C-alpha positions in Angstrom: -23.3 2.2 3.9 -23.6 5.9 4.7 -26.2 8.0 2.9 -26.1 11.8 2.4 -23.4 12.4 4.8 -20.6 14.8 4.7 -17.4 12.6 5.0 -13.9 14.0 5.2 -10.9 11.7 4.5 -7.7 13.0 5.9 -4.4 11.7 4.3 -2.3 12.0 1.2 -4.1 13.0 -1.9 -3.3 15.1 -5.0 -1.0 16.7 -5.3 1.0 14.1 -3.5 1.7 10.8 -5.3 1.9 7.2 -4.2 -0.2 4.3 -3.0 -1.8 6.1 -0.1 -3.0 8.9 -2.3 -4.4 6.4 -4.8 -6.2 4.5 -2.2 -7.8 7.5 -0.6 -9.0 8.9 -3.8 -10.3 5.6 -4.8 -12.2 5.4 -1.5 -13.4 9.1 -1.9 -15.1 8.0 -5.3 -16.8 5.1 -3.7 -18.1 7.1 -0.9 -19.3 10.1 -3.0 -21.6 7.9 -4.8 -24.1 8.6 -1.9 -22.4 11.2 0.1 -20.5 14.6 -0.1 -16.9 13.8 0.3 -13.9 16.1 1.1 -10.3 15.0 0.8 -8.1 16.9 3.3 -4.6 16.5 2.6 -1.0 17.9 3.2 0.4 21.3 2.1 3.5 19.8 3.9 3.4 16.1 4.4 7.2 15.6 5.2 9.9 18.0 5.5 12.2 17.3 2.5 15.2 16.0 4.7 13.0 13.3 6.1 11.4 12.1 2.6 13.6 9.3 1.2 12.4 9.4 -2.5 13.0 11.9 -5.2 9.8 13.9 -4.8 6.7 13.9 -2.9 4.5 15.4 -5.7 2.5 13.9 -8.6 3.0 15.2 -12.2 -0.6 14.3 -12.9 -3.1 17.0 -13.4 -5.4 17.4 -10.4 -8.5 15.1 -10.5 -11.6 17.2 -11.7 -14.1 14.9 -9.9 -12.7 15.1 -6.4 -13.0 18.0 -3.8 -9.5 18.2 -2.3 -8.4 20.8 0.4 -4.6 21.0 0.6 -4.2 22.6 4.1 -2.2 20.3 6.7 1.3 21.0 7.6 2.5 18.1 9.5 5.0 19.7 11.6 3.3 23.1 12.5 1.0 22.8 15.6 -0.3 26.4 14.9 -1.5 24.9 11.5 -3.1 21.8 13.2 -5.2 24.2 15.4 -6.3 26.3 12.5 -7.4 23.2 10.4 -9.1 21.5 13.3 -11.1 24.7 14.1 -11.9 25.0 10.6 -13.6 21.5 10.3 -14.9 21.8 13.7 -17.1 24.7 12.4 -17.9 22.8 9.2 -19.2 19.9 11.2 -18.7 17.1 8.9 -20.6 14.0 9.8 -17.7 11.6 9.7 -13.9 12.2 9.6 -11.6 9.3 8.3 -7.9 9.4 9.1 -5.6 7.3 7.1 -2.8 6.4 9.7 0.2 4.7 8.5 3.1 5.8 10.8 3.5 7.4 14.3 5.2 10.4 12.9 1.6 11.7 12.3 0.2 10.9 15.7 0.6 14.4 17.2 -0.7 16.2 14.0 -3.8 13.9 13.4 -4.5 13.6 17.2 -4.5 17.4 17.9 -6.9 17.9 14.7 -9.1 15.0 15.8 -9.5 16.4 19.3 -10.5 19.8 18.2 -13.0 18.6 15.6 -14.5 16.4 18.2 -15.4 19.4 20.3 -18.5 20.1 18.0 -20.1 17.0 19.6 -21.3 16.0 16.1 -18.5 14.6 14.0 -17.7 10.7 14.3 -13.8 10.2 14.2 -12.6 7.0 12.6 -9.3 5.7 11.1 -7.9 3.3 8.7 -4.9 1.9 10.2 -2.2 0.5 7.8 0.4 0.1 10.6 0.5 0.4 14.4 3.9 -1.0 14.9 6.1 0.6 12.1 8.6 -1.4 10.0 11.5 1.0 11.1 11.1 1.7 14.8 11.7 5.0 16.8 11.5 6.1 20.4 8.5 8.0 19.9 6.3 5.4 18.2 4.2 4.3 21.2 3.4 7.8 22.8 2.7 9.4 19.5 0.3 6.5 18.4 -1.4 6.3 21.6 -2.0 10.1 21.5 -4.0 9.7 18.2 -5.8 6.2 18.8 -7.2 7.8 22.0 -8.9 10.5 19.9 -11.0 8.1 17.8 -14.4 6.8 18.0 -13.3 3.6 16.1 -10.9 2.1 13.7 -10.7 -0.4 10.8 -7.4 -2.4 10.3 -6.4 -3.8 6.9 -4.7 -7.0 8.1 -5.4 -9.3 11.1 -1.9 -8.6 12.2 -2.4 -5.0 12.7 -5.6 -5.7 14.5 -3.6 -8.0 16.8 -1.0 -5.2 17.3 -3.7 -2.6 18.2 -5.3 -4.7 20.7 -2.1 -6.0 22.3 0.0 -2.7 22.4 -2.8 -0.2 22.8 -5.7 -2.2 24.5 -6.9 0.7 26.5 -7.2 3.2 23.6 -10.7 4.0 22.2 -9.6 2.7 18.8 -8.8 -0.9 20.3 -12.2 -0.9 21.9 -14.1 -0.4 18.6 -12.2 -2.0 15.8 -12.7 -4.2 12.8 -10.7 -6.0 10.3 -11.4 -5.7 6.4 -8.9 -6.5 3.9 -7.2 -4.0 1.6 -9.7 -3.6 -1.3 -8.8 -4.2 -4.8 -6.8 -1.7 -6.6 -9.3 -1.5 -9.5 -8.5 1.8 -10.7 -5.4 1.2 -13.2 -7.7 0.1 -16.0 -7.6 -3.0 -18.2 -4.3 -5.0 -18.6 -2.8 -4.2 -21.9 -1.5 -6.8 -24.3 1.7 -8.3 -23.4 3.4 -7.5 -26.7 2.3 -4.0 -26.5 3.6 -3.7 -23.0 7.0 -5.2 -23.7 7.3 -2.9 -26.6 6.6 0.3 -24.4 8.8 -0.9 -21.6 11.7 -2.0 -24.0 11.7 -5.6 -22.8 12.4 -8.7 -24.7 9.0 -10.5 -25.2 10.6 -13.8 -25.5 11.8 -13.7 -21.9 9.8 -14.7 -18.7 9.5 -11.9 -16.2 9.0 -11.9 -12.5 8.1 -8.5 -11.2 9.3 -6.8 -7.9 7.0 -3.8 -7.7 6.9 -0.7 -5.2 9.5 1.4 -3.4 12.6 -0.2 -2.3 13.4 -0.4 1.5 15.3 -3.1 3.6 12.0 -4.6 5.0 10.7 -5.3 1.5 13.7 -7.8 0.8 15.1 -6.9 -2.6 18.4 -8.0 -1.7 16.9 -11.6 -0.9 15.2 -11.7 -4.4 18.7 -10.7 -5.8 20.3 -13.7 -4.0 17.4 -15.8 -5.4 18.1 -14.7 -8.9 21.7 -16.3 -8.5 20.0 -19.6 -7.9 17.1 -19.2 -10.5 19.5 -18.2 -13.2 21.1 -21.5 -13.2 18.0 -23.7 -13.5 15.9 -21.2 -15.5 17.9 -19.0 -17.6 15.0 -17.5 -19.5 13.6 -16.0 -16.2 14.5 -12.4 -15.6 13.7 -10.1 -12.7 12.1 -6.6 -13.4 12.4 -4.4 -10.6 9.9 -1.3 -10.8 10.1 1.3 -8.1 12.1 4.0 -6.5 15.0 3.4 -4.1 13.9 4.8 -0.8 17.3 4.1 0.7 20.9 4.0 -0.5 21.1 2.1 -3.8 24.9 1.3 -3.7 24.7 -1.8 -1.6 22.1 -3.2 -4.1 24.3 -2.4 -7.0 27.3 -4.0 -5.6 25.4 -7.2 -4.6 24.1 -7.3 -8.3 27.8 -7.1 -9.7 29.0 -9.7 -6.9 26.4 -12.3 -8.0 27.1 -11.6 -11.6 23.3 -11.4 -12.4 23.3 -8.2 -14.2 22.1 -9.9 -17.5 19.1 -11.4 -15.7 17.8 -8.0 -14.4 15.7 -5.2 -15.7 16.1 -2.2 -13.3 13.3 0.5 -13.7 14.2 2.2 -10.5 12.1 5.3 -10.8 8.6 6.2 -9.6 5.9 4.2 -11.7 3.1 6.7 -12.6 -0.3 5.2 -12.5 -0.7 5.3 -16.2 2.1 3.0 -16.5 1.3 0.4 -13.5 -0.5 -1.9 -16.0 2.4 -2.1 -18.5 4.6 -3.8 -15.6 2.0 -6.5 -14.5 1.1 -7.2 -18.1 4.7 -8.5 -18.9 5.0 -10.4 -15.8 4.2 -14.2 -15.0 4.6 -13.7 -11.2 4.5 -10.9 -8.8 7.2 -11.6 -5.9 6.8 -10.0 -2.6 10.0 -11.1 -0.6 9.3 -9.1 2.5 11.2 -9.6 5.7 8.1 -8.2 7.6 4.8 -6.7 6.5 1.3 -6.0 7.5 -0.7 -6.0 4.4 0.4 -4.9 0.8 -1.3 -2.9 -1.8 0.8 -4.8 -4.4 -1.1 -7.9 -3.8 -4.4 -5.9 -4.5 -2.9 -4.6 -7.8 -1.7 -8.4 -8.6 -5.4 -9.5 -8.0 -6.7 -6.8 -10.1 -4.7 -7.8 -13.1 -5.0 -11.5 -12.1 -1.3 -12.2 -11.8 0.0 -15.0 -9.6 2.1 -14.1 -6.5 4.9 -15.5 -4.6 4.8 -14.0 -0.9 6.8 -14.6 2.2 5.0 -16.1 5.3 5.1 -12.8 7.3 2.9 -10.3 8.8 -0.4 -10.3 7.2 0.6 -11.4 3.7 -0.6 -14.9 3.7 -4.0 -13.9 4.7 -4.5 -12.5 1.3 -2.6 -15.1 -0.9 -4.0 -18.7 -0.4 -1.1 -21.1 -0.9 -1.5 -23.0 -4.2 -4.5 -20.9 -5.3 -3.3 -17.4 -5.7 0.2 -18.1 -5.5 2.8 -19.7 -3.3 3.7 -18.8 0.4 7.3 -19.4 1.1 10.0 -18.5 3.8 11.9 -15.2 3.6 15.2 -16.7 2.4 16.6 -17.2 -1.1 16.4 -21.1 -1.2 12.9 -21.1 -0.5 11.9 -18.1 -3.0 14.0 -20.0 -5.6 12.1 -23.2 -5.1 8.7 -21.5 -5.4 9.8 -19.8 -8.7 11.0 -23.0 -10.0 8.0 -24.8 -9.1 5.6 -22.4 -10.7 7.3 -22.6 -14.0 7.9 -26.4 -13.9 4.5 -27.2 -13.0 2.8 -24.6 -15.3 0.5 -23.4 -12.8 -0.4 -20.0 -14.4 -3.9 -20.8 -16.0 -5.2 -22.6 -13.0 -4.1 -20.0 -10.6 -5.6 -17.1 -12.7 -8.8 -19.1 -12.7 -8.7 -19.0 -8.9 -7.7 -15.3 -8.6 -10.9 -14.4 -10.7 -12.9 -15.9 -7.9 -11.0 -14.7 -4.9 -10.6 -11.3 -6.0 -14.4 -10.7 -5.6 -14.0 -10.5 -1.7 -12.1 -7.4 -2.0 -14.6 -4.9 -2.9 -14.8 -1.2 -2.0 -18.4 -1.4 -1.1 -17.7 -3.8 1.5 -14.8 -1.6 3.0 -17.3 1.3 3.2 -19.9 -0.9 4.9 -17.3 -1.8 7.6 -16.3 1.8 8.3 -20.0 2.8 8.6 -20.5 0.2 11.2 -17.9 1.5 13.7 
């Protein structure tokens, strides 16, 4: 673990919202127990026409315990030069980029190269994805430009580690890379009582809820889960699907699918951005967290489920199964409605919940922030 260093984390942070910002702020709090930490974030993350949600910005007050510099314009090369020169002169000991999509390759790669000119700062990255879920013609050159500017990298799934070493083997990042699982999201507080959570969310406490959590995009497979509910309602009519997250694509096909399947009475659609203060409510009311993804690398949703000790059903794609041992923390199934429905039915019929929660208490201990920081400091 680093001691008495100045560490800069570059990526989303307040006033931006979402899982990336939550992660970066939690990492900063871990590191600043023994170091000076600056969060360097965006004044413009995406042009509005490229952002699929309602707003990029948080309504929460700025954290008073974090040093946040809101400075990067992701589409202005002059800004990249100015920011790079500023931090070249500051001479932090370590810069950690949070890299999740190739769109940011030119911006991050330019800032990185300028800072490195001080011959002092070590440049690292935490790489969520190397091959994006939604592909573009510029993915490979943009990623290569950024990855070649690094001294080292940490991936949060073995799949991303494999992608990095397979598709970009000659980059500096691929030659000094390690894997560490996504740490636990332990910053959402204690799980509230189920009755309290049902009351606050206006849900019927006599029903059983399975939870789809997070923003809604094609690769996350909500449509597969809707098809699944058409099967589950026949065998387990007291099981309802709770969808908690904002649409990041056209919602109309989903609404038409729901109507066609005649499952309206078995759904609770809370399709807005879920603020951090409300996250615990959704997990408190739910028996199972279902991630019916078509493809994936790792998932922060799994780490929230671990924190609240909720069993999971995940599909056997990407790196998801690395985190959810089948039969212990949940079930691993195939990405189709029949397999998902079978898994849901078995979990209720066999009443596996208490045994799985006991297993989860043990398994969650491996996902520590201290361990992630140690892995970073070894690059």
